[in-house]
C-alpha positions in Angstrom: -3.2 10.2 -14.0 -3.4 8.6 -10.9 -6.6 7.4 -11.7 -6.9 6.3 -14.8 -5.5 3.2 -13.7 -8.0 -0.2 -11.5 -4.5 -0.3 -9.7 -1.6 2.6 -8.7 2.1 1.9 -7.7 4.2 4.1 -6.1 7.0 4.5 -4.0 6.2 8.4 -3.2 4.5 9.6 -0.2 2.6 12.4 -1.7 1.7 9.6 -4.7 0.3 7.2 -2.1 -1.1 10.4 0.1 -3.0 10.9 -3.1 -3.8 7.8 -3.8 -6.3 8.0 -0.3 -8.1 11.2 -1.2 -9.4 10.1 -4.5 -9.7 6.1 -3.2 -7.5 5.0 -5.4 -6.1 1.4 -4.7 -2.2 1.2 -4.4 0.8 -0.1 -4.0 3.2 1.5 -2.3 6.7 -0.1 -1.9 8.8 1.5 0.3 12.0 3.4 -0.6 15.9 3.4 0.8 15.0 6.0 3.9 12.0 4.0 5.2 9.8 7.4 4.3 6.7 5.7 3.8 6.8 3.1 6.4 7.6 5.8 8.6 4.5 7.4 8.0 2.3 4.2 8.2 3.5 3.1 11.6 3.1 6.5 13.1 -0.6 7.5 11.5 -1.8 4.5 11.8 -0.6 2.0 13.9 -2.4 -0.1 14.5 -2.5 -0.8 10.7 -5.1 0.2 7.5 -8.3 -1.9 8.8 -11.2 -1.8 6.5 -9.9 1.7 5.1 -11.0 2.6 1.7 -9.3 2.5 -1.1 -7.8 -0.7 -0.2 -3.9 0.1 0.0 -1.5 -2.2 0.3 2.7 -1.9 1.1 5.0 -4.0 -0.5 9.4 -3.4 0.4 10.8 -4.2 -3.7 9.4 -3.7 -7.0 8.8 -7.5 -7.5 7.2 -7.5 -4.5 4.6 -4.5 -5.1 4.0 -5.6 -8.8 2.9 -9.2 -7.2 0.2 -6.9 -4.7 -0.8 -5.6 -7.6 -2.1 -8.6 -9.3 -2.9 -9.5 -6.0 -4.7 -6.5 -5.6 -6.9 -6.2 -8.7 -7.2 -9.4 -8.7 -9.7 -9.0 -5.4 -11.2 -5.9 -6.9 -12.9 -7.8 -9.7 -14.3 -11.3 -8.0 -16.5 -8.2 -6.2 -19.4 -8.2 -7.3 -20.6 -4.7 -8.6 -22.5 -3.3 -6.1 -26.2 -2.9 -6.9 -28.0 0.0 -8.6 -30.3 2.4 -6.9 
């Protein structure tokens, strides 16, 4: 299900981890308990840098949707890799 769309929006830590493993571009919206941002800050303290797939973090559903639109535009703007 996660790989069916071009960009996934989630507020679940396990979905975030699955997207990372699948290489699925995604936006993570933090939940009230702060678990997702705590995970990010603990395991990637220097930021995500050149992590593939692209990941964006949001603090509200509206911000998550806006970030997903921006991420989708970035993905579509990239040139296709050459065919070997």
